[in-house]
Each structure stands twice: as structure tokens, then as C-alpha cells.
C-alpha positions in Angstrom: 95.2 -13.1 -27.2 93.6 -9.8 -28.3 92.2 -8.1 -25.3 89.7 -5.2 -26.1 88.9 -2.3 -23.9 85.2 -1.5 -23.3 85.4 1.4 -25.8 86.9 -0.8 -28.5 84.3 -3.5 -28.0 81.4 -1.0 -28.1 82.8 0.7 -31.2 83.2 -2.7 -32.8 79.5 -3.5 -32.0 78.3 -0.2 -33.3 80.3 -0.5 -36.6 78.9 -4.0 -37.1 75.3 -2.9 -36.6 75.8 0.2 -38.7 77.0 -2.0 -41.6 73.9 -4.2 -41.4 71.4 -2.8 -43.9 68.5 -4.9 -42.7 68.7 -3.2 -39.3 68.4 0.3 -40.8 64.8 -0.2 -41.9 62.9 -2.7 -39.7 59.2 -3.1 -38.8 58.6 -4.2 -35.2 55.2 -4.9 -33.5 54.5 -5.1 -29.8 52.7 -3.5 -26.9 53.7 -0.1 -25.6 54.9 0.0 -21.9 56.6 2.6 -19.8 55.7 5.5 -22.2 57.2 8.8 -21.2 57.1 12.2 -22.8 60.2 14.4 -22.3 59.9 18.2 -21.8 61.6 18.5 -25.2 58.8 16.6 -26.9 60.7 13.4 -27.4 58.8 10.2 -26.7 60.5 7.3 -24.8 58.8 3.9 -24.4 59.4 0.2 -24.8 57.8 -2.5 -27.0 57.2 -5.9 -25.6 55.8 -9.2 -26.6 55.2 -12.3 -24.5 58.9 -13.0 -23.9 61.0 -9.9 -24.7 61.1 -6.1 -24.7 63.2 -3.4 -26.4 63.5 0.4 -25.7 62.2 2.8 -28.4 62.9 6.5 -28.9 60.8 8.8 -31.2 62.2 12.2 -31.7 59.9 15.2 -31.2 60.1 16.2 -34.9 58.8 12.7 -35.8 56.1 12.9 -33.1 54.9 16.2 -34.5 55.2 15.3 -38.1 53.2 12.0 -37.7 50.7 13.6 -35.3 51.3 11.1 -32.5 51.6 13.5 -29.6 48.5 12.2 -27.8 48.4 8.8 -29.4 51.3 7.0 -27.7 49.8 5.3 -24.7 50.7 2.3 -22.5 48.9 -0.9 -23.5 48.5 -0.1 -27.2 49.4 -2.7 -29.8 51.5 -0.9 -32.4 53.9 -1.5 -35.4 56.8 0.9 -35.7 59.2 1.6 -38.5 62.6 2.0 -37.0 66.4 1.6 -37.2 68.4 -0.3 -34.7 70.7 2.1 -32.8 73.6 1.4 -30.4 74.9 4.0 -27.9 78.5 2.9 -27.7 79.3 5.1 -24.7 76.7 3.4 -22.5 76.6 0.0 -24.3 72.8 0.4 -24.8 70.7 -0.8 -27.8 67.4 0.7 -28.8 65.2 1.5 -31.7 64.8 5.0 -33.3 61.3 5.0 -34.6 60.4 7.0 -37.7 56.8 6.0 -38.0 54.1 4.2 -36.1 50.8 2.4 -36.9 48.5 2.1 -34.0 46.4 -1.0 -33.6 44.0 -2.3 -30.9 44.7 -2.2 -27.2 46.2 -5.3 -25.5 43.8 -7.7 -23.6 45.3 -6.5 -20.3 44.6 -2.9 -21.2 41.1 -3.6 -22.2 40.6 -5.5 -18.9 42.1 -2.5 -17.0 39.8 -0.1 -18.7 36.7 -2.2 -18.0 37.5 -2.6 -14.3 38.4 1.1 -14.0 35.0 2.0 -15.5 33.1 -0.3 -13.2 34.9 0.9 -10.0 34.5 4.5 -11.0 30.8 4.0 -11.3 30.8 2.5 -7.8 32.5 5.6 -6.4 35.8 4.0 -5.5 37.8 6.8 -7.0 35.7 9.8 -5.9 37.6 12.7 -4.6 35.0 13.2 -1.8 36.1 9.9 -0.3 39.8 10.8 -0.2 41.4 11.9 3.1 44.1 14.5 3.6 47.5 13.3 4.8 48.4 14.1 8.4 50.6 17.2 8.8 53.1 15.4 10.9 53.0 11.6 10.9 54.7 9.8 13.8 54.5 6.3 12.5 54.2 5.2 8.8 53.1 1.7 7.7 54.8 0.4 4.5 53.0 -2.3 2.5 55.6 -3.7 0.1 58.2 -6.4 -0.3 60.8 -6.7 2.4 63.5 -7.5 -0.2 62.7 -4.8 -2.7 64.5 -1.5 -3.3 61.2 0.4 -2.4 61.7 -0.1 1.3 65.3 1.1 1.2 64.4 4.2 -0.9 61.6 5.1 1.5 63.7 4.7 4.7 66.7 6.5 3.2 64.7 9.6 2.1 62.7 9.6 5.4 65.9 9.4 7.6 67.4 12.4 5.8 64.1 14.4 6.3 63.3 13.4 9.8 65.0 10.5 11.7 62.4 10.7 14.5 59.7 9.2 12.4 59.0 5.5 13.0 58.0 2.8 10.5 56.2 -0.5 10.5 56.7 -2.9 7.6 53.8 -5.2 6.4 55.8 -7.5 4.0 53.8 -8.7 1.0 54.6 -10.1 -2.5 54.4 -7.4 -5.1 54.1 -9.5 -8.2 52.2 -12.5 -9.4 48.5 -13.7 -9.7 48.2 -14.5 -6.0 49.8 -11.2 -4.7 46.6 -9.1 -4.9 44.7 -10.6 -1.9 47.9 -10.7 0.2 48.5 -7.0 -0.5 44.9 -6.3 0.5 45.4 -8.1 3.8 48.6 -6.1 4.4 46.7 -2.8 3.8 43.9 -4.0 6.2 46.5 -4.9 8.9 48.2 -1.5 8.6 44.9 0.2 8.8 44.0 -1.7 12.0 47.2 -0.7 13.7 46.5 2.2 16.1 50.1 3.4 15.9 50.0 4.0 12.1 49.2 7.5 10.9 49.6 7.0 7.2 50.2 4.0 4.9 52.5 3.7 1.8 51.6 1.0 -0.7 54.4 0.6 -3.2 56.7 -1.3 -5.5 59.3 -0.5 -8.2 58.6 -0.1 -11.9 57.8 -2.8 -14.4 55.5 -3.8 -17.2 51.8 -3.8 -17.0 51.9 -7.5 -16.2 54.4 -7.0 -13.4 52.2 -4.3 -11.8 48.9 -6.1 -12.5 48.4 -7.3 -8.9 47.9 -3.6 -7.9 44.8 -3.6 -10.2 43.3 -6.4 -8.2 39.8 -5.6 -7.0 40.6 -6.8 -3.5 43.5 -4.2 -3.3 41.2 -1.4 -4.5 38.5 -2.3 -2.0 41.0 -2.5 0.9 42.2 1.0 0.1 38.6 2.3 -0.3 37.6 0.8 3.1 40.7 2.0 5.0 40.3 4.8 7.6 44.0 5.6 7.5 45.2 7.9 4.7 47.0 5.9 2.0 49.7 6.9 -0.5 50.1 4.8 -3.6 53.7 4.6 -5.0 53.5 1.9 -7.6 55.9 1.8 -10.5 57.3 4.9 -12.2 55.7 8.2 -12.7 54.1 7.2 -16.0 52.8 3.9 -14.6 49.2 4.1 -13.4 47.3 1.3 -11.6 43.9 1.2 -10.1 45.6 1.4 -6.7 46.8 4.9 -7.7 43.3 6.0 -8.5 41.8 4.6 -5.2 44.5 6.0 -2.9 44.1 9.3 -1.1 47.4 10.5 -2.7 49.6 9.2 -5.5 53.3 9.3 -5.2 55.2 9.4 -8.5 57.9 7.1 -6.9 58.4 5.5 -3.5 60.9 8.3 -2.7 58.3 10.8 -3.6 55.8 9.0 -1.3 58.3 9.4 1.5 58.7 13.1 0.8 54.9 13.5 0.9 54.5 11.6 4.2 57.5 12.8 6.2 57.7 16.4 7.3 61.3 17.6 7.4 62.7 18.2 10.8 64.2 21.5 9.5 60.7 22.7 8.6 59.5 22.0 12.1 62.5 23.9 13.5 61.9 26.9 11.1 58.2 26.9 12.1 59.1 26.9 15.8 61.5 29.8 15.3 58.8 31.7 13.4 56.2 31.1 16.2 58.8 32.1 18.8 59.5 35.4 16.9 55.7 36.0 16.5 55.1 35.4 20.3 58.0 37.7 21.1 56.6 40.5 18.9 53.1 39.9 20.2 54.2 40.2 23.8 56.2 43.3 23.1 53.3 44.9 21.3 50.9 43.9 24.1 53.2 45.3 26.8 53.5 48.6 24.9 49.8 48.8 24.5 49.3 48.1 28.2 51.9 50.8 29.1 50.0 53.3 27.0 46.7 52.3 28.5 48.1 52.6 32.0 49.5 56.0 31.2 46.2 57.2 29.9 44.4 55.8 32.9 46.9 57.3 35.3 46.6 60.7 33.8 42.8 60.5 33.7 42.1 59.1 37.1 45.0 60.1 39.3 46.6 63.2 37.9 47.8 66.0 40.2 46.7 64.3 43.6 48.9 61.3 42.8 51.8 63.5 41.9 51.4 65.6 45.1 51.2 62.4 47.1 54.3 61.1 45.4 56.1 64.4 46.1 55.2 64.2 49.8 56.4 60.6 50.0 59.6 61.5 48.2 60.2 64.4 50.7 59.5 62.0 53.7 61.8 59.5 52.2 64.6 62.0 51.8 64.1 63.1 55.5 64.2 59.5 56.6 67.3 58.8 54.5 69.1 61.8 56.0 68.1 60.7 59.5 69.3 57.2 58.8 72.6 58.5 57.4 73.2 60.7 60.5 72.4 57.7 62.8 74.7 55.5 60.8 77.6 57.9 61.1 77.1 58.2 64.9 77.0 54.4 65.3 80.1 54.0 63.1 81.9 56.6 65.2 81.0 54.8 68.5 81.9 51.4 67.1 85.3 52.7 65.8 86.1 54.0 69.3 85.1 50.6 70.9 87.2 48.8 68.3 90.2 51.0 69.1 89.8 50.2 72.8 89.6 46.5 72.1 92.7 46.7 69.9 94.6 48.4 72.8 93.5 45.6 75.1 94.5 42.9 72.7 97.9 44.6 72.1 98.6 44.7 75.8 97.9 40.9 76.0 100.2 40.2 73.1 102.8 37.7 74.4 105.5 39.3 72.3 105.2 42.4 74.5 105.7 40.2 77.6 108.9 38.8 76.1 110.2 42.4 75.5 109.9 42.8 79.3 112.1 39.8 80.0 109.6 37.0 80.0 110.3 33.8 77.9 108.4 30.8 76.6 109.7 27.3 77.4 109.0 24.3 75.1 109.8 20.6 75.7 109.3 18.2 72.7 107.3 20.9 70.9 104.8 21.5 73.8 104.7 24.6 76.0 106.0 24.0 79.6 103.7 25.6 82.2 104.6 23.3 85.1 107.8 21.8 86.6 106.0 18.5 86.6 106.4 18.4 82.8 110.2 18.2 82.8 112.9 16.2 84.5 116.6 16.6 85.0 118.6 16.0 81.8 115.6 16.9 79.6 116.4 19.1 76.6 114.3 22.2 76.4 114.0 25.3 74.1 113.6 28.8 75.5 112.0 31.3 73.2 113.0 34.9 73.7 111.9 38.1 72.0 114.8 38.0 69.5 115.5 34.2 69.2 115.6 31.0 71.1 118.0 29.1 73.4 118.5 25.3 73.7 119.3 24.1 77.2 119.3 20.9 79.4 117.5 20.7 82.8 120.0 20.4 85.6 117.6 20.4 88.6 113.8 20.7 89.1 112.5 22.5 92.2 108.8 22.9 93.2 107.9 26.3 94.8 104.4 26.1 96.3 104.5 29.7 97.2 104.1 30.7 93.5 101.1 28.4 93.2 99.5 30.0 96.3 99.9 33.5 94.8 98.1 32.4 91.7 
């Protein structure tokens, strides 16, 4: 079994296609979709019929040589002269167009142009009817499919910019002949919700047929009648629907719509710091102005009398301070003398001095013995002297009432 690597397989496919002469010079007809002009001048689009589609590239040199810079538009029926090309690194096949014959517009494109002309005349796309987006939306309504990538892209971008913003989803089908009225009801429901500050209507890219429900008259009327600002984010940047023309703002992609509707938290923080700095400078400036005004007023209205008054008060304060200091010194001297007397009295009452005169303290079971009634013969006692203690045993106990009478 011969197992090929991806590179070997792609190289084999490319060599096979390159050897096929018929694929070097083919004429292909179809309807242009997803047309994009690169900054270099190259044109990228796809050709489709009722069942299939293929990517096409026309280099800028060919575009300029054939004079097709402004002719390549979505919805046109064209015939291109091209060669089949295979990018083996990415495994992608496309056509490299060398010429193009432009025919009539497709039926869908003609229907689109007619409806756009009618609604334009009715004022559905007038700039005077468009509303500005709120500076800082707290809650955003999303009218799209619950299962599509659009919802994920919007939530992902919004979370990175400001995780505090809330969202409400109004799930609707985004493709098919019956989708238009349902999308219109979703827009009306979001517009009626008092919590919603701005609405995003969106879906991913696709062919004109895939996006056709966003050209539905009911969708355009729902957007026109809405009181809440609406951002349209349908398809890719090059895809335009009537929904885009009616909306207050068009987002090139769903992610771009999220960027338009969600103010970054960092921006709020920066603005808060700027306002804080402004207030700080304003307060400092105001205080300095008031100080200057006060100085001028003081010099003009008070002058020398105020200075003389302050001088007298200062002299009086110095005199009072000196008097208080003298009184404080005298009080301290008296209190020190009284404190010394108290210290002598306390020293004379110190029991240690009594012990030095021959007196002792007697303890029995950790308690001081002050009466013979606390001990009995054969009790162990401890006698505390000035330089130590003595353990002893009671031999006899005698009560002397004469001592009690003297006390």
C-alpha cells in the first residue's frame, strides 16, 4: 500500500491539472458573488450557477488592461476566459481569469435593484431617519440564529471589550423564503424590550440567495419603524442587503458590529482618569485664584489695622503663654514635692522594711496566717523572713486575748 503525504498528494493533483491542456484555456459562465477588490488592485470573486460555485482571481494587470476596474459587481452574469489553478500548499482550486465578457444582471439582482429603488423613494434609507448609537450600551439585543457563528463572534468580541455589557438573544432563522417575516418579528420584539439599548441584526456570509431574506420588505419596514438604534451585520464586507441600507449603522462583519456597539472598559477607565486629572487641576487652579483674590481683598480692605490687631493679639498670646509656663512650672514643683512625700510614706509601709526589723510572714497552704484560728497542732507552715523562708510544724496553739484588746 502506497501511503502519500498531504504534500505528495497535492503535488500529484497539481501536476495532473497542469498537464491537462483543456484546463488551461476554458470559458466559464456564471453569476458574480462575493466580489472583493484588494488594495493591490487584484479582484477576487466567485462564479455560481444554480448548483455550484468556484472561486476566481483576476490579477490587477488584467483588470487594468481590460478596463474592468468598475465593472465587476455582484449579481452580474458574465463569461470569463480562465485557466484552472491549484494551490498545492493549501489544497485549493480556483480560476485565474484572463478576460471577461459582461452580460445582463441576474433576476435576483434585478429584483434587488427594483425594490431598493422603490424603498429609496419612500424614504426608508434616508439619513435623516437614522439614529446615533448610544455612547455606552448596557444591554444589546441580537437578532440572529442561535446556532450560527455570528452569536459566538459577537459575544467573544464584546467580552474582551467590556464583560459588564448584557445581551438578549432573539433567535430567528437567517436563511430561506420564510425567514424574512420571522426576522422582522424578532426585530420588533427587541425594539419593544425596554432593557435593550441597541440591536444587532446579523448572519454570516453567503451567496445572494443565502442572504435574500434580509432583502425582505418586512425586515426593512421593521428596521425603519424601530425606535431603538439598529446595526446591520449581514454577510461579509462586500455583501450589501437592503437591511444594511435601512439600518442606522452598517457593520462590515458581526465582530465589527460588536466593536461599534460595545465601548471598551479600558476606554471608560482612561476617560475617568482624564476627568479626575481635569478636576484636580481645576480645583488647584480655583484655589490659587481664590488665594490671590483673598490676598488682594485683605490688602485693600484690612491692611495696617489688621496687622496692628494681629500684632497686639500676638503680644497678648506671648504674655499668656509665659504666664501659663510659669504657672505650670510652679504646679509641677508642688506636685513633685507631694509625690516625694507619698513615696516616703509608701516606703515606710513596705512590708520588706518590717521584715528587716525582725517581723516575719507566716503562710499555711499558700495563704497568709493572720489568726491562730487558721492553724492547728502538727500543721506545716512556712515562715518568710527578710533573707529567706523557714519550714516548720505547729507544736502548740495559744490564744492571747490581750493582743486582740490592744488592737
